[in-house]
PDB file of N, CA, C and O in Angstrom:
ATOM      1  N   UNK A   1    -183.855 102.530-189.371  1.00  0.00           N
ATOM      2  CA  UNK A   1    -184.547 102.710-190.615  1.00  0.00           C
ATOM      3  C   UNK A   1    -184.353 104.173-191.041  1.00  0.00           C
ATOM      4  O   UNK A   1    -184.306 105.082-190.213  1.00  0.00           O
ATOM      5  N   UNK A   2    -184.242 104.363-192.358  1.00  0.00           N
ATOM      6  CA  UNK A   2    -184.132 105.737-192.836  1.00  0.00           C
ATOM      7  C   UNK A   2    -185.254 106.038-193.819  1.00  0.00           C
ATOM      8  O   UNK A   2    -185.716 105.174-194.565  1.00  0.00           O
ATOM      9  N   UNK A   3    -185.659 107.263-193.789  1.00  0.00           N
ATOM     10  CA  UNK A   3    -186.655 107.783-194.721  1.00  0.00           C
ATOM     11  C   UNK A   3    -185.908 108.778-195.587  1.00  0.00           C
ATOM     12  O   UNK A   3    -185.297 109.721-195.084  1.00  0.00           O
ATOM     13  N   UNK A   4    -185.962 108.560-196.896  1.00  0.00           N
ATOM     14  CA  UNK A   4    -185.251 109.486-197.773  1.00  0.00           C
ATOM     15  C   UNK A   4    -186.063 109.810-199.009  1.00  0.00           C
ATOM     16  O   UNK A   4    -187.063 109.162-199.316  1.00  0.00           O
ATOM     17  N   UNK A   5    -185.604 110.826-199.703  1.00  0.00           N
ATOM     18  CA  UNK A   5    -186.207 111.223-200.969  1.00  0.00           C
ATOM     19  C   UNK A   5    -185.207 110.865-202.059  1.00  0.00           C
ATOM     20  O   UNK A   5    -184.040 111.251-202.002  1.00  0.00           O
ATOM     21  N   UNK A   6    -185.682 110.124-203.049  1.00  0.00           N
ATOM     22  CA  UNK A   6    -184.870 109.760-204.209  1.00  0.00           C
ATOM     23  C   UNK A   6    -185.326 110.587-205.410  1.00  0.00           C
ATOM     24  O   UNK A   6    -186.505 110.922-205.526  1.00  0.00           O
ATOM     25  N   UNK A   7    -184.401 110.910-206.294  1.00  0.00           N
ATOM     26  CA  UNK A   7    -184.782 111.674-207.475  1.00  0.00           C
ATOM     27  C   UNK A   7    -185.459 110.790-208.527  1.00  0.00           C
ATOM     28  O   UNK A   7    -184.825 110.389-209.503  1.00  0.00           O
ATOM     29  N   UNK A   8    -186.727 110.493-208.332  1.00  0.00           N
ATOM     30  CA  UNK A   8    -187.491 109.717-209.306  1.00  0.00           C
ATOM     31  C   UNK A   8    -187.587 110.508-210.608  1.00  0.00           C
ATOM     32  O   UNK A   8    -187.291 111.702-210.635  1.00  0.00           O
ATOM     33  N   UNK A   9    -187.989 109.858-211.656  1.00  0.00           N
ATOM     34  CA  UNK A   9    -187.961 110.428-213.014  1.00  0.00           C
ATOM     35  C   UNK A   9    -188.506 111.846-213.112  1.00  0.00           C
ATOM     36  O   UNK A   9    -187.797 112.736-213.580  1.00  0.00           O
ATOM     37  N   UNK A  10    -189.726 112.082-212.691  1.00  0.00           N
ATOM     38  CA  UNK A  10    -190.332 113.414-212.812  1.00  0.00           C
ATOM     39  C   UNK A  10    -189.652 114.454-211.946  1.00  0.00           C
ATOM     40  O   UNK A  10    -189.395 115.571-212.395  1.00  0.00           O
ATOM     41  N   UNK A  11    -189.361 114.093-210.713  1.00  0.00           N
ATOM     42  CA  UNK A  11    -188.719 115.033-209.799  1.00  0.00           C
ATOM     43  C   UNK A  11    -187.293 115.331-210.253  1.00  0.00           C
ATOM     44  O   UNK A  11    -186.850 116.478-210.200  1.00  0.00           O
ATOM     45  N   UNK A  12    -186.586 114.315-210.692  1.00  0.00           N
ATOM     46  CA  UNK A  12    -185.212 114.530-211.171  1.00  0.00           C
ATOM     47  C   UNK A  12    -185.202 115.456-212.387  1.00  0.00           C
ATOM     48  O   UNK A  12    -184.377 116.365-212.475  1.00  0.00           O
ATOM     49  N   UNK A  13    -186.108 115.224-213.310  1.00  0.00           N
ATOM     50  CA  UNK A  13    -186.187 116.056-214.522  1.00  0.00           C
ATOM     51  C   UNK A  13    -186.478 117.511-214.155  1.00  0.00           C
ATOM     52  O   UNK A  13    -185.843 118.428-214.675  1.00  0.00           O
ATOM     53  N   UNK A  14    -187.444 117.716-213.253  1.00  0.00           N
ATOM     54  CA  UNK A  14    -187.789 119.072-212.827  1.00  0.00           C
ATOM     55  C   UNK A  14    -186.603 119.735-212.126  1.00  0.00           C
ATOM     56  O   UNK A  14    -186.279 120.888-212.412  1.00  0.00           O
ATOM     57  N   UNK A  15    -185.966 119.022-211.224  1.00  0.00           N
ATOM     58  CA  UNK A  15    -184.872 119.593-210.443  1.00  0.00           C
ATOM     59  C   UNK A  15    -183.682 119.945-211.340  1.00  0.00           C
ATOM     60  O   UNK A  15    -183.027 120.967-211.135  1.00  0.00           O
ATOM     61  N   UNK A  16    -183.409 119.106-212.321  1.00  0.00           N
ATOM     62  CA  UNK A  16    -182.311 119.383-213.256  1.00  0.00           C
ATOM     63  C   UNK A  16    -182.616 120.612-214.132  1.00  0.00           C
ATOM     64  O   UNK A  16    -181.763 121.477-214.332  1.00  0.00           O
ATOM     65  N   UNK A  17    -183.843 120.665-214.643  1.00  0.00           N
ATOM     66  CA  UNK A  17    -184.181 121.717-215.598  1.00  0.00           C
ATOM     67  C   UNK A  17    -184.538 123.046-214.939  1.00  0.00           C
ATOM     68  O   UNK A  17    -184.314 124.111-215.515  1.00  0.00           O
ATOM     69  N   UNK A  18    -185.093 122.980-213.730  1.00  0.00           N
ATOM     70  CA  UNK A  18    -185.496 124.191-213.017  1.00  0.00           C
ATOM     71  C   UNK A  18    -185.232 123.980-211.524  1.00  0.00           C
ATOM     72  O   UNK A  18    -186.152 123.668-210.768  1.00  0.00           O
ATOM     73  N   UNK A  19    -183.977 124.149-211.102  1.00  0.00           N
ATOM     74  CA  UNK A  19    -183.618 123.859-209.714  1.00  0.00           C
ATOM     75  C   UNK A  19    -184.482 124.553-208.661  1.00  0.00           C
ATOM     76  O   UNK A  19    -184.774 123.964-207.621  1.00  0.00           O
ATOM     77  N   UNK A  20    -184.889 125.783-208.913  1.00  0.00           N
ATOM     78  CA  UNK A  20    -185.701 126.486-207.912  1.00  0.00           C
ATOM     79  C   UNK A  20    -187.081 125.847-207.765  1.00  0.00           C
ATOM     80  O   UNK A  20    -187.574 125.687-206.648  1.00  0.00           O
ATOM     81  N   UNK A  21    -187.703 125.483-208.878  1.00  0.00           N
ATOM     82  CA  UNK A  21    -189.010 124.813-208.819  1.00  0.00           C
ATOM     83  C   UNK A  21    -188.869 123.431-208.194  1.00  0.00           C
ATOM     84  O   UNK A  21    -189.707 123.017-207.392  1.00  0.00           O
ATOM     85  N   UNK A  22    -187.810 122.721-208.563  1.00  0.00           N
ATOM     86  CA  UNK A  22    -187.570 121.407-207.971  1.00  0.00           C
ATOM     87  C   UNK A  22    -187.358 121.502-206.474  1.00  0.00           C
ATOM     88  O   UNK A  22    -187.883 120.697-205.705  1.00  0.00           O
ATOM     89  N   UNK A  23    -186.576 122.502-206.070  1.00  0.00           N
ATOM     90  CA  UNK A  23    -186.346 122.715-204.643  1.00  0.00           C
ATOM     91  C   UNK A  23    -187.666 122.975-203.919  1.00  0.00           C
ATOM     92  O   UNK A  23    -187.906 122.429-202.843  1.00  0.00           O
ATOM     93  N   UNK A  24    -188.502 123.793-204.501  1.00  0.00           N
ATOM     94  CA  UNK A  24    -189.800 124.085-203.879  1.00  0.00           C
ATOM     95  C   UNK A  24    -190.625 122.829-203.670  1.00  0.00           C
ATOM     96  O   UNK A  24    -191.263 122.662-202.631  1.00  0.00           O
ATOM     97  N   UNK A  25    -190.613 121.950-204.654  1.00  0.00           N
ATOM     98  CA  UNK A  25    -191.366 120.702-204.533  1.00  0.00           C
ATOM     99  C   UNK A  25    -190.760 119.795-203.466  1.00  0.00           C
ATOM    100  O   UNK A  25    -191.484 119.191-202.674  1.00  0.00           O
ATOM    101  N   UNK A  26    -189.438 119.702-203.447  1.00  0.00           N
ATOM    102  CA  UNK A  26    -188.755 118.859-202.451  1.00  0.00           C
ATOM    103  C   UNK A  26    -188.964 119.416-201.051  1.00  0.00           C
ATOM    104  O   UNK A  26    -189.196 118.659-200.108  1.00  0.00           O
ATOM    105  N   UNK A  27    -188.883 120.724-200.911  1.00  0.00           N
ATOM    106  CA  UNK A  27    -189.088 121.351-199.598  1.00  0.00           C
ATOM    107  C   UNK A  27    -190.506 121.096-199.086  1.00  0.00           C
ATOM    108  O   UNK A  27    -190.696 120.793-197.908  1.00  0.00           O
ATOM    109  N   UNK A  28    -191.489 121.215-199.957  1.00  0.00           N
ATOM    110  CA  UNK A  28    -192.879 120.955-199.552  1.00  0.00           C
ATOM    111  C   UNK A  28    -193.066 119.490-199.171  1.00  0.00           C
ATOM    112  O   UNK A  28    -193.769 119.171-198.212  1.00  0.00           O
ATOM    113  N   UNK A  29    -192.437 118.620-199.920  1.00  0.00           N
ATOM    114  CA  UNK A  29    -192.524 117.188-199.610  1.00  0.00           C
ATOM    115  C   UNK A  29    -191.911 116.895-198.249  1.00  0.00           C
ATOM    116  O   UNK A  29    -192.503 116.180-197.440  1.00  0.00           O
ATOM    117  N   UNK A  30    -190.725 117.445-197.994  1.00  0.00           N
ATOM    118  CA  UNK A  30    -190.089 117.214-196.698  1.00  0.00           C
ATOM    119  C   UNK A  30    -190.868 117.835-195.541  1.00  0.00           C
ATOM    120  O   UNK A  30    -190.880 117.282-194.442  1.00  0.00           O
ATOM    121  N   UNK A  31    -191.501 118.943-195.764  1.00  0.00           N
ATOM    122  CA  UNK A  31    -192.321 119.542-194.705  1.00  0.00           C
ATOM    123  C   UNK A  31    -193.415 118.560-194.288  1.00  0.00           C
ATOM    124  O   UNK A  31    -193.669 118.369-193.099  1.00  0.00           O
ATOM    125  N   UNK A  32    -194.053 117.949-195.267  1.00  0.00           N
ATOM    126  CA  UNK A  32    -195.111 116.976-194.974  1.00  0.00           C
ATOM    127  C   UNK A  32    -194.556 115.711-194.337  1.00  0.00           C
ATOM    128  O   UNK A  32    -195.090 115.225-193.341  1.00  0.00           O
ATOM    129  N   UNK A  33    -193.481 115.179-194.914  1.00  0.00           N
ATOM    130  CA  UNK A  33    -192.913 113.933-194.387  1.00  0.00           C
ATOM    131  C   UNK A  33    -192.391 114.116-192.965  1.00  0.00           C
ATOM    132  O   UNK A  33    -192.697 113.316-192.080  1.00  0.00           O
ATOM    133  N   UNK A  34    -191.612 115.158-192.747  1.00  0.00           N
ATOM    134  CA  UNK A  34    -191.035 115.371-191.418  1.00  0.00           C
ATOM    135  C   UNK A  34    -192.118 115.596-190.369  1.00  0.00           C
ATOM    136  O   UNK A  34    -192.018 115.099-189.247  1.00  0.00           O
ATOM    137  N   UNK A  35    -193.144 116.342-190.734  1.00  0.00           N
ATOM    138  CA  UNK A  35    -194.249 116.572-189.806  1.00  0.00           C
ATOM    139  C   UNK A  35    -194.938 115.243-189.466  1.00  0.00           C
ATOM    140  O   UNK A  35    -195.237 114.965-188.305  1.00  0.00           O
ATOM    141  N   UNK A  36    -195.178 114.441-190.490  1.00  0.00           N
ATOM    142  CA  UNK A  36    -195.870 113.161-190.292  1.00  0.00           C
ATOM    143  C   UNK A  36    -195.060 112.205-189.412  1.00  0.00           C
ATOM    144  O   UNK A  36    -195.622 111.520-188.557  1.00  0.00           O
ATOM    145  N   UNK A  37    -193.751 112.160-189.621  1.00  0.00           N
ATOM    146  CA  UNK A  37    -192.928 111.174-188.918  1.00  0.00           C
ATOM    147  C   UNK A  37    -192.204 111.728-187.696  1.00  0.00           C
ATOM    148  O   UNK A  37    -191.403 111.017-187.090  1.00  0.00           O
ATOM    149  N   UNK A  38    -192.457 112.954-187.326  1.00  0.00           N
ATOM    150  CA  UNK A  38    -191.785 113.575-186.182  1.00  0.00           C
ATOM    151  C   UNK A  38    -192.039 112.833-184.871  1.00  0.00           C
ATOM    152  O   UNK A  38    -191.220 112.901-183.955  1.00  0.00           O
ATOM    153  N   UNK A  39    -193.149 112.138-184.776  1.00  0.00           N
ATOM    154  CA  UNK A  39    -193.464 111.423-183.533  1.00  0.00           C
ATOM    155  C   UNK A  39    -192.861 110.024-183.486  1.00  0.00           C
ATOM    156  O   UNK A  39    -192.939 109.347-182.460  1.00  0.00           O
ATOM    157  N   UNK A  40    -192.263 109.590-184.584  1.00  0.00           N
ATOM    158  CA  UNK A  40    -191.616 108.273-184.575  1.00  0.00           C
ATOM    159  C   UNK A  40    -190.349 108.331-183.722  1.00  0.00           C
ATOM    160  O   UNK A  40    -189.769 109.399-183.527  1.00  0.00           O
ATOM    161  N   UNK A  41    -189.937 107.189-183.225  1.00  0.00           N
ATOM    162  CA  UNK A  41    -188.782 107.097-182.351  1.00  0.00           C
ATOM    163  C   UNK A  41    -187.533 107.673-183.009  1.00  0.00           C
ATOM    164  O   UNK A  41    -187.183 107.295-184.127  1.00  0.00           O
ATOM    165  N   UNK A  42    -186.862 108.589-182.311  1.00  0.00           N
ATOM    166  CA  UNK A  42    -185.641 109.189-182.843  1.00  0.00           C
ATOM    167  C   UNK A  42    -184.497 108.183-182.886  1.00  0.00           C
ATOM    168  O   UNK A  42    -183.501 108.399-183.576  1.00  0.00           O
ATOM    169  N   UNK A  43    -184.640 107.091-182.154  1.00  0.00           N
ATOM    170  CA  UNK A  43    -183.622 106.033-182.159  1.00  0.00           C
ATOM    171  C   UNK A  43    -183.823 105.039-183.293  1.00  0.00           C
ATOM    172  O   UNK A  43    -182.934 104.240-183.589  1.00  0.00           O
ATOM    173  N   UNK A  44    -184.984 105.087-183.923  1.00  0.00           N
ATOM    174  CA  UNK A  44    -185.298 104.094-184.944  1.00  0.00           C
ATOM    175  C   UNK A  44    -185.527 104.660-186.333  1.00  0.00           C
ATOM    176  O   UNK A  44    -185.569 103.904-187.304  1.00  0.00           O
ATOM    177  N   UNK A  45    -185.678 105.975-186.450  1.00  0.00           N
ATOM    178  CA  UNK A  45    -185.943 106.576-187.752  1.00  0.00           C
ATOM    179  C   UNK A  45    -185.000 107.747-187.997  1.00  0.00           C
ATOM    180  O   UNK A  45    -184.935 108.692-187.211  1.00  0.00           O
ATOM    181  N   UNK A  46    -184.275 107.660-189.100  1.00  0.00           N
ATOM    182  CA  UNK A  46    -183.364 108.712-189.521  1.00  0.00           C
ATOM    183  C   UNK A  46    -183.893 109.308-190.821  1.00  0.00           C
ATOM    184  O   UNK A  46    -184.484 108.600-191.637  1.00  0.00           O
ATOM    185  N   UNK A  47    -183.686 110.579-191.007  1.00  0.00           N
ATOM    186  CA  UNK A  47    -184.220 111.281-192.176  1.00  0.00           C
ATOM    187  C   UNK A  47    -183.074 111.683-193.103  1.00  0.00           C
ATOM    188  O   UNK A  47    -182.202 112.463-192.720  1.00  0.00           O
ATOM    189  N   UNK A  48    -183.082 111.146-194.326  1.00  0.00           N
ATOM    190  CA  UNK A  48    -182.033 111.452-195.294  1.00  0.00           C
ATOM    191  C   UNK A  48    -182.552 112.490-196.285  1.00  0.00           C
ATOM    192  O   UNK A  48    -183.533 112.250-196.989  1.00  0.00           O
ATOM    193  N   UNK A  49    -181.898 113.625-196.335  1.00  0.00           N
ATOM    194  CA  UNK A  49    -182.375 114.785-197.084  1.00  0.00           C
ATOM    195  C   UNK A  49    -182.680 114.469-198.547  1.00  0.00           C
ATOM    196  O   UNK A  49    -183.803 114.677-199.006  1.00  0.00           O
ATOM    197  N   UNK A  50    -181.695 113.972-199.275  1.00  0.00           N
ATOM    198  CA  UNK A  50    -181.901 113.685-200.699  1.00  0.00           C
ATOM    199  C   UNK A  50    -180.804 112.739-201.144  1.00  0.00           C
ATOM    200  O   UNK A  50    -179.621 113.030-200.968  1.00  0.00           O
ATOM    201  N   UNK A  51    -181.181 111.628-201.709  1.00  0.00           N
ATOM    202  CA  UNK A  51    -180.219 110.630-202.140  1.00  0.00           C
ATOM    203  C   UNK A  51    -179.702 110.974-203.533  1.00  0.00           C
ATOM    204  O   UNK A  51    -180.461 110.989-204.501  1.00  0.00           O
ATOM    205  N   UNK A  52    -178.420 111.246-203.622  1.00  0.00           N
ATOM    206  CA  UNK A  52    -177.751 111.560-204.888  1.00  0.00           C
ATOM    207  C   UNK A  52    -178.426 112.703-205.651  1.00  0.00           C
ATOM    208  O   UNK A  52    -179.010 112.481-206.711  1.00  0.00           O
ATOM    209  N   UNK A  53    -178.349 113.911-205.119  1.00  0.00           N
ATOM    210  CA  UNK A  53    -179.000 115.054-205.774  1.00  0.00           C
ATOM    211  C   UNK A  53    -178.483 115.247-207.200  1.00  0.00           C
ATOM    212  O   UNK A  53    -177.273 115.235-207.425  1.00  0.00           O
ATOM    213  N   UNK A  54    -179.384 115.423-208.156  1.00  0.00           N
ATOM    214  CA  UNK A  54    -179.001 115.522-209.564  1.00  0.00           C
ATOM    215  C   UNK A  54    -178.688 116.946-210.037  1.00  0.00           C
ATOM    216  O   UNK A  54    -178.949 117.293-211.189  1.00  0.00           O
ATOM    217  N   UNK A  55    -178.138 117.752-209.157  1.00  0.00           N
ATOM    218  CA  UNK A  55    -177.809 119.137-209.501  1.00  0.00           C
ATOM    219  C   UNK A  55    -176.341 119.391-209.185  1.00  0.00           C
ATOM    220  O   UNK A  55    -175.678 118.572-208.550  1.00  0.00           O
ATOM    221  N   UNK A  56    -175.853 120.521-209.631  1.00  0.00           N
ATOM    222  CA  UNK A  56    -174.442 120.858-209.411  1.00  0.00           C
ATOM    223  C   UNK A  56    -174.149 121.025-207.918  1.00  0.00           C
ATOM    224  O   UNK A  56    -175.043 121.232-207.098  1.00  0.00           O
ATOM    225  N   UNK A  57    -172.876 120.926-207.611  1.00  0.00           N
ATOM    226  CA  UNK A  57    -172.435 121.110-206.223  1.00  0.00           C
ATOM    227  C   UNK A  57    -172.834 122.491-205.702  1.00  0.00           C
ATOM    228  O   UNK A  57    -173.245 122.631-204.550  1.00  0.00           O
ATOM    229  N   UNK A  58    -172.711 123.496-206.548  1.00  0.00           N
ATOM    230  CA  UNK A  58    -173.059 124.868-206.146  1.00  0.00           C
ATOM    231  C   UNK A  58    -174.534 124.961-205.742  1.00  0.00           C
ATOM    232  O   UNK A  58    -174.867 125.541-204.708  1.00  0.00           O
ATOM    233  N   UNK A  59    -175.401 124.393-206.559  1.00  0.00           N
ATOM    234  CA  UNK A  59    -176.842 124.425-206.255  1.00  0.00           C
ATOM    235  C   UNK A  59    -177.125 123.625-204.990  1.00  0.00           C
ATOM    236  O   UNK A  59    -177.858 124.085-204.114  1.00  0.00           O
ATOM    237  N   UNK A  60    -176.547 122.425-204.891  1.00  0.00           N
ATOM    238  CA  UNK A  60    -176.804 121.578-203.723  1.00  0.00           C
ATOM    239  C   UNK A  60    -176.278 122.220-202.446  1.00  0.00           C
ATOM    240  O   UNK A  60    -176.894 122.089-201.388  1.00  0.00           O
ATOM    241  N   UNK A  61    -175.151 122.910-202.533  1.00  0.00           N
ATOM    242  CA  UNK A  61    -174.611 123.581-201.347  1.00  0.00           C
ATOM    243  C   UNK A  61    -175.506 124.718-200.869  1.00  0.00           C
ATOM    244  O   UNK A  61    -175.427 125.124-199.710  1.00  0.00           O
ATOM    245  N   UNK A  62    -176.350 125.229-201.745  1.00  0.00           N
ATOM    246  CA  UNK A  62    -177.339 126.233-201.359  1.00  0.00           C
ATOM    247  C   UNK A  62    -178.622 125.557-200.860  1.00  0.00           C
ATOM    248  O   UNK A  62    -179.145 125.911-199.804  1.00  0.00           O
ATOM    249  N   UNK A  63    -179.113 124.603-201.612  1.00  0.00           N
ATOM    250  CA  UNK A  63    -180.404 123.978-201.297  1.00  0.00           C
ATOM    251  C   UNK A  63    -180.338 122.999-200.121  1.00  0.00           C
ATOM    252  O   UNK A  63    -181.239 122.974-199.283  1.00  0.00           O
ATOM    253  N   UNK A  64    -179.283 122.200-200.058  1.00  0.00           N
ATOM    254  CA  UNK A  64    -179.190 121.164-199.023  1.00  0.00           C
ATOM    255  C   UNK A  64    -179.371 121.685-197.606  1.00  0.00           C
ATOM    256  O   UNK A  64    -180.224 121.180-196.876  1.00  0.00           O
ATOM    257  N   UNK A  65    -178.594 122.680-197.198  1.00  0.00           N
ATOM    258  CA  UNK A  65    -178.752 123.206-195.842  1.00  0.00           C
ATOM    259  C   UNK A  65    -180.142 123.794-195.585  1.00  0.00           C
ATOM    260  O   UNK A  65    -180.644 123.741-194.462  1.00  0.00           O
ATOM    261  N   UNK A  66    -180.751 124.346-196.610  1.00  0.00           N
ATOM    262  CA  UNK A  66    -182.104 124.893-196.439  1.00  0.00           C
ATOM    263  C   UNK A  66    -183.111 123.768-196.211  1.00  0.00           C
ATOM    264  O   UNK A  66    -184.066 123.928-195.452  1.00  0.00           O
ATOM    265  N   UNK A  67    -182.895 122.632-196.870  1.00  0.00           N
ATOM    266  CA  UNK A  67    -183.774 121.477-196.632  1.00  0.00           C
ATOM    267  C   UNK A  67    -183.568 120.926-195.227  1.00  0.00           C
ATOM    268  O   UNK A  67    -184.529 120.556-194.552  1.00  0.00           O
ATOM    269  N   UNK A  68    -182.322 120.873-194.792  1.00  0.00           N
ATOM    270  CA  UNK A  68    -182.033 120.421-193.424  1.00  0.00           C
ATOM    271  C   UNK A  68    -182.766 121.311-192.425  1.00  0.00           C
ATOM    272  O   UNK A  68    -183.372 120.819-191.473  1.00  0.00           O
ATOM    273  N   UNK A  69    -182.708 122.605-192.644  1.00  0.00           N
ATOM    274  CA  UNK A  69    -183.389 123.559-191.766  1.00  0.00           C
ATOM    275  C   UNK A  69    -184.900 123.295-191.725  1.00  0.00           C
ATOM    276  O   UNK A  69    -185.520 123.341-190.662  1.00  0.00           O
ATOM    277  N   UNK A  70    -185.470 123.023-192.879  1.00  0.00           N
ATOM    278  CA  UNK A  70    -186.915 122.757-192.962  1.00  0.00           C
ATOM    279  C   UNK A  70    -187.282 121.478-192.225  1.00  0.00           C
ATOM    280  O   UNK A  70    -188.261 121.430-191.481  1.00  0.00           O
ATOM    281  N   UNK A  71    -186.477 120.443-192.446  1.00  0.00           N
ATOM    282  CA  UNK A  71    -186.716 119.167-191.770  1.00  0.00           C
ATOM    283  C   UNK A  71    -186.579 119.355-190.262  1.00  0.00           C
ATOM    284  O   UNK A  71    -187.419 118.887-189.493  1.00  0.00           O
ATOM    285  N   UNK A  72    -185.521 120.036-189.847  1.00  0.00           N
ATOM    286  CA  UNK A  72    -185.262 120.260-188.418  1.00  0.00           C
ATOM    287  C   UNK A  72    -186.412 121.023-187.762  1.00  0.00           C
ATOM    288  O   UNK A  72    -186.733 120.783-186.598  1.00  0.00           O
ATOM    289  N   UNK A  73    -187.023 121.928-188.497  1.00  0.00           N
ATOM    290  CA  UNK A  73    -188.157 122.685-187.971  1.00  0.00           C
ATOM    291  C   UNK A  73    -189.319 121.749-187.619  1.00  0.00           C
ATOM    292  O   UNK A  73    -189.979 121.925-186.595  1.00  0.00           O
ATOM    293  N   UNK A  74    -189.556 120.764-188.471  1.00  0.00           N
ATOM    294  CA  UNK A  74    -190.686 119.851-188.269  1.00  0.00           C
ATOM    295  C   UNK A  74    -190.345 118.667-187.364  1.00  0.00           C
ATOM    296  O   UNK A  74    -191.207 118.171-186.639  1.00  0.00           O
ATOM    297  N   UNK A  75    -189.099 118.217-187.405  1.00  0.00           N
ATOM    298  CA  UNK A  75    -188.677 117.042-186.633  1.00  0.00           C
ATOM    299  C   UNK A  75    -187.378 117.389-185.898  1.00  0.00           C
ATOM    300  O   UNK A  75    -186.304 116.931-186.286  1.00  0.00           O
ATOM    301  N   UNK A  76    -187.474 118.180-184.862  1.00  0.00           N
ATOM    302  CA  UNK A  76    -186.282 118.741-184.212  1.00  0.00           C
ATOM    303  C   UNK A  76    -185.353 117.742-183.528  1.00  0.00           C
ATOM    304  O   UNK A  76    -184.193 118.063-183.268  1.00  0.00           O
ATOM    305  N   UNK A  77    -185.837 116.552-183.236  1.00  0.00           N
ATOM    306  CA  UNK A  77    -185.007 115.605-182.480  1.00  0.00           C
ATOM    307  C   UNK A  77    -184.413 114.493-183.335  1.00  0.00           C
ATOM    308  O   UNK A  77    -183.549 113.752-182.865  1.00  0.00           O
ATOM    309  N   UNK A  78    -184.848 114.367-184.551  1.00  0.00           N
ATOM    310  CA  UNK A  78    -184.390 113.258-185.392  1.00  0.00           C
ATOM    311  C   UNK A  78    -183.000 113.502-185.995  1.00  0.00           C
ATOM    312  O   UNK A  78    -182.605 114.638-186.259  1.00  0.00           O
ATOM    313  N   UNK A  79    -182.283 112.410-186.200  1.00  0.00           N
ATOM    314  CA  UNK A  79    -181.005 112.474-186.906  1.00  0.00           C
ATOM    315  C   UNK A  79    -181.287 112.729-188.379  1.00  0.00           C
ATOM    316  O   UNK A  79    -182.147 112.087-188.981  1.00  0.00           O
ATOM    317  N   UNK A  80    -180.556 113.667-188.943  1.00  0.00           N
ATOM    318  CA  UNK A  80    -180.698 113.991-190.360  1.00  0.00           C
ATOM    319  C   UNK A  80    -179.412 113.583-191.071  1.00  0.00           C
ATOM    320  O   UNK A  80    -178.311 113.962-190.671  1.00  0.00           O
ATOM    321  N   UNK A  81    -179.581 112.806-192.129  1.00  0.00           N
ATOM    322  CA  UNK A  81    -178.446 112.372-192.947  1.00  0.00           C
ATOM    323  C   UNK A  81    -178.362 113.310-194.140  1.00  0.00           C
ATOM    324  O   UNK A  81    -179.311 113.459-194.910  1.00  0.00           O
ATOM    325  N   UNK A  82    -177.214 113.932-194.267  1.00  0.00           N
ATOM    326  CA  UNK A  82    -177.008 114.911-195.330  1.00  0.00           C
ATOM    327  C   UNK A  82    -175.668 114.656-195.986  1.00  0.00           C
ATOM    328  O   UNK A  82    -174.647 114.575-195.303  1.00  0.00           O
ATOM    329  N   UNK A  83    -175.659 114.530-197.280  1.00  0.00           N
ATOM    330  CA  UNK A  83    -174.400 114.276-197.966  1.00  0.00           C
ATOM    331  C   UNK A  83    -174.353 114.948-199.314  1.00  0.00           C
ATOM    332  O   UNK A  83    -175.325 115.559-199.757  1.00  0.00           O
ATOM    333  N   UNK A  84    -173.201 114.827-199.967  1.00  0.00           N
ATOM    334  CA  UNK A  84    -173.023 115.446-201.278  1.00  0.00           C
ATOM    335  C   UNK A  84    -173.770 114.710-202.373  1.00  0.00           C
ATOM    336  O   UNK A  84    -173.717 115.114-203.535  1.00  0.00           O
TER     337      UNK A  84
END
């Protein structure tokens, strides 16, 4: 099973129009989610950073690894799915 964040209407709009504010919201969300699910089986739960990020490659190449780092801090043993 995977847990992921999708760019729903409000979050996608914010992230497109103000990437730094959107990133802050996504990072806070992942901090909560990863902390909550860190005790789930690492063999049964995978964490997907962001499904189809609605920002440029340049922005995602900056933000994506930072989100991975945040998730890893809270859930150090889980597999993290990260893509373009």
